[in-house]
C-alpha positions as a Python dict, from the first residue, in 0.01 Angstrom:
ca = {
    (1, 'X'): (0, 0, 0),
    (2, 'X'): (114, 214, -296),
    (3, 'X'): (390, 7, -379),
    (4, 'X'): (178, -303, -415),
    (5, 'X'): (-73, -103, -599),
    (6, 'X'): (202, -2, -857),
    (7, 'X'): (346, -365, -911),
    (8, 'X'): (-51, -474, -946),
    (9, 'X'): (-110, -216, -1200),
    (10, 'X'): (229, -282, -1386),
    (11, 'X'): (109, -694, -1407),
    (12, 'X'): (-243, -605, -1531),
    (13, 'X'): (-51, -431, -1828),
    (14, 'X'): (198, -740, -1884),
    (15, 'X'): (-110, -962, -1860),
    (16, 'X'): (-286, -729, -2173),
    (17, 'X'): (60, -719, -2362),
    (18, 'X'): (100, -1084, -2316),
    (19, 'X'): (-212, -1134, -2452),
    (20, 'X'): (-173, -888, -2752),
    (21, 'X'): (192, -1038, -2878),
    (22, 'X'): (24, -1436, -2794),
    (23, 'X'): (-304, -1315, -3045),
    (24, 'X'): (-11, -1166, -3323),
    (25, 'X'): (232, -1490, -3285),
    (26, 'X'): (2, -1655, -3596),
    (27, 'X'): (47, -1358, -3808),
    (28, 'X'): (403, -1354, -3746),
    (29, 'X'): (418, -1675, -3851),
    (30, 'X'): (267, -1640, -4152),
    (31, 'X'): (512, -1339, -4277),
    (32, 'X'): (806, -1537, -4213),
    (33, 'X'): (684, -1839, -4378),
    (34, 'X'): (637, -1565, -4685),
    (35, 'X'): (971, -1443, -4656),
    (36, 'X'): (1137, -1824, -4645),
    (37, 'X'): (840, -2093, -4738),
    (38, 'X'): (1037, -2388, -4610),
    (39, 'X'): (1148, -2343, -4279),
    (40, 'X'): (1067, -1970, -4165),
    (41, 'X'): (1267, -1728, -4000),
    (42, 'X'): (1245, -1841, -3625),
    (43, 'X'): (1581, -2104, -3674),
    (44, 'X'): (1772, -1860, -3798),
    (45, 'X'): (1690, -1615, -3464),
    (46, 'X'): (1526, -1367, -3717),
    (47, 'X'): (1197, -1232, -3839),
    (48, 'X'): (831, -1095, -3698),
    (49, 'X'): (798, -1444, -3528),
    (50, 'X'): (1130, -1491, -3349),
    (51, 'X'): (1095, -1107, -3253),
    (52, 'X'): (738, -1226, -3091),
    (53, 'X'): (841, -1502, -2912),
    (54, 'X'): (1169, -1318, -2766),
    (55, 'X'): (926, -1014, -2631),
    (56, 'X'): (686, -1304, -2483),
    (57, 'X'): (995, -1449, -2326),
    (58, 'X'): (1142, -1089, -2173),
    (59, 'X'): (765, -1031, -2073),
    (60, 'X'): (693, -1342, -1874),
    (61, 'X'): (1060, -1246, -1727),
    (62, 'X'): (924, -922, -1588),
    (63, 'X'): (591, -1093, -1482),
    (64, 'X'): (802, -1317, -1261),
    (65, 'X'): (965, -1060, -1079),
    (66, 'X'): (642, -854, -1026),
    (67, 'X'): (484, -1160, -888),
    (68, 'X'): (780, -1232, -637),
    (69, 'X'): (693, -882, -532),
    (70, 'X'): (340, -956, -515),
    (71, 'X'): (392, -1230, -270),
    (72, 'X'): (653, -1081, -54),
    (73, 'X'): (371, -793, -8),
    (74, 'X'): (132, -1092, 33),
    (75, 'X'): (322, -1220, 320),
    (76, 'X'): (368, -921, 505),
    (77, 'X'): (-16, -813, 482),
    (78, 'X'): (-46, -1246, 666),
    (79, 'X'): (211, -1136, 894),
    (80, 'X'): (7, -786, 1005),
    (81, 'X'): (-296, -940, 1036),
    (82, 'X'): (-178, -1217, 1289),
    (83, 'X'): (-61, -939, 1522),
    (84, 'X'): (-424, -830, 1513),
    (85, 'X'): (-364, -461, 1574),
    (86, 'X'): (-628, -267, 1735),
    (87, 'X'): (-553, 68, 1458),
    (88, 'X'): (-557, -166, 1152),
    (89, 'X'): (-879, -246, 1000),
    (90, 'X'): (-810, -618, 941),
    (91, 'X'): (-1125, -709, 775),
    (92, 'X'): (-1044, -505, 503),
    (93, 'X'): (-679, -645, 530),
    (94, 'X'): (-812, -1019, 523),
    (95, 'X'): (-996, -905, 195),
    (96, 'X'): (-695, -803, 19),
    (97, 'X'): (-514, -1132, 149),
    (98, 'X'): (-777, -1333, -12),
    (99, 'X'): (-761, -1158, -312),
    (100, 'X'): (-403, -1159, -358),
    (101, 'X'): (-404, -1523, -299),
    (102, 'X'): (-655, -1538, -671),
    (103, 'X'): (-412, -1310, -814),
    (104, 'X'): (-118, -1561, -726),
    (105, 'X'): (-283, -1824, -862),
    (106, 'X'): (-385, -1681, -1176),
    (107, 'X'): (-65, -1596, -1243),
    (108, 'X'): (72, -1930, -1179),
    (109, 'X'): (-206, -2053, -1406),
    (110, 'X'): (-64, -1806, -1676),
    (111, 'X'): (260, -1887, -1630),
    (112, 'X'): (199, -2281, -1673),
    (113, 'X'): (-6, -2226, -2008),
    (114, 'X'): (224, -1959, -2156),
    (115, 'X'): (547, -2210, -2097),
    (116, 'X'): (397, -2511, -2212),
    (117, 'X'): (288, -2330, -2528),
    (118, 'X'): (568, -2168, -2593),
    (119, 'X'): (796, -2531, -2560),
    (120, 'X'): (517, -2659, -2793),
    (121, 'X'): (591, -2317, -3014),
    (122, 'X'): (1024, -2406, -3006),
    (123, 'X'): (974, -2727, -3093),
    (124, 'X'): (770, -2694, -3375),
    (125, 'X'): (952, -2407, -3530),
    (126, 'X'): (1269, -2627, -3466),
    (127, 'X'): (1145, -2907, -3680),
    (128, 'X'): (983, -2708, -3964),
    (129, 'X'): (920, -2765, -4222),
    (130, 'X'): (669, -3108, -4098),
    (131, 'X'): (385, -3263, -4269),
    (132, 'X'): (238, -3232, -3888),
    (133, 'X'): (224, -2860, -3879),
    (134, 'X'): (-160, -2849, -3870),
    (135, 'X'): (-168, -3127, -3561),
    (136, 'X'): (98, -2973, -3370),
    (137, 'X'): (-41, -2578, -3438),
    (138, 'X'): (-373, -2688, -3326),
    (139, 'X'): (-211, -2850, -2988),
    (140, 'X'): (-65, -2503, -2949),
    (141, 'X'): (-341, -2316, -3016),
    (142, 'X'): (-549, -2498, -2752),
    (143, 'X'): (-292, -2404, -2486),
    (144, 'X'): (-301, -2055, -2608),
    (145, 'X'): (-691, -2054, -2606),
    (146, 'X'): (-631, -2165, -2187),
    (147, 'X'): (-389, -1874, -2115),
    (148, 'X'): (-625, -1642, -2302),
    (149, 'X'): (-910, -1695, -2126),
    (150, 'X'): (-693, -1672, -1796),
    (151, 'X'): (-530, -1338, -1938),
    (152, 'X'): (-896, -1215, -1993),
    (153, 'X'): (-1014, -1257, -1645),
    (154, 'X'): (-695, -1217, -1427),
    (155, 'X'): (-706, -811, -1518),
    (156, 'X'): (-1073, -809, -1345),
    (157, 'X'): (-910, -971, -970),
    (158, 'X'): (-648, -735, -1017),
    (159, 'X'): (-906, -475, -1061),
    (160, 'X'): (-1082, -572, -743),
    (161, 'X'): (-750, -599, -535),
    (162, 'X'): (-691, -242, -634),
    (163, 'X'): (-1046, -114, -525),
    (164, 'X'): (-1010, -339, -185),
    (165, 'X'): (-674, -164, -131),
    (166, 'X'): (-815, 160, -198),
    (167, 'X'): (-1103, 80, 29),
    (168, 'X'): (-829, 36, 272),
    (169, 'X'): (-623, 336, 189),
    (170, 'X'): (-932, 531, 274),
    (171, 'X'): (-1041, 369, 595),
    (172, 'X'): (-679, 427, 727),
    (173, 'X'): (-696, 806, 620),
    (174, 'X'): (-1084, 838, 774),
    (175, 'X'): (-958, 702, 1096),
}
């Protein structure tokens, strides 16, 4: 369980970083447009916005690796529960499994909103300058607003899961 705890801690930190990077997107766009008013710097693979975008891409790849580890541990815990071993606190294991299901669903939602927003964002930056910028940016902001809600909620769910894992560890050590 300590490896699972480490992965959950990492995922939680990644959620905070993704939130910070997503929130900084507008300021990065403004800075790039100031330096290159007609089209920004994104197309040239330069500038604050491009760096911010790439950091988010890299972070999402890392989060995907973490999620695969979480899913594998989730399946392993389900297998252990099915054995119904007498010396294992199955009631707490079931809580961990249920909590991991929520953590996994949170990740799926975060991933969907992040992928959608980044796709919208990339399409917009490719066609700058555009007369329709405000409307397209509004749609991106809506998508990232939903992402922000998930990023705010998910760390609390991970905290709960970590607390249940701690309870399990204490029960095992106490028995």
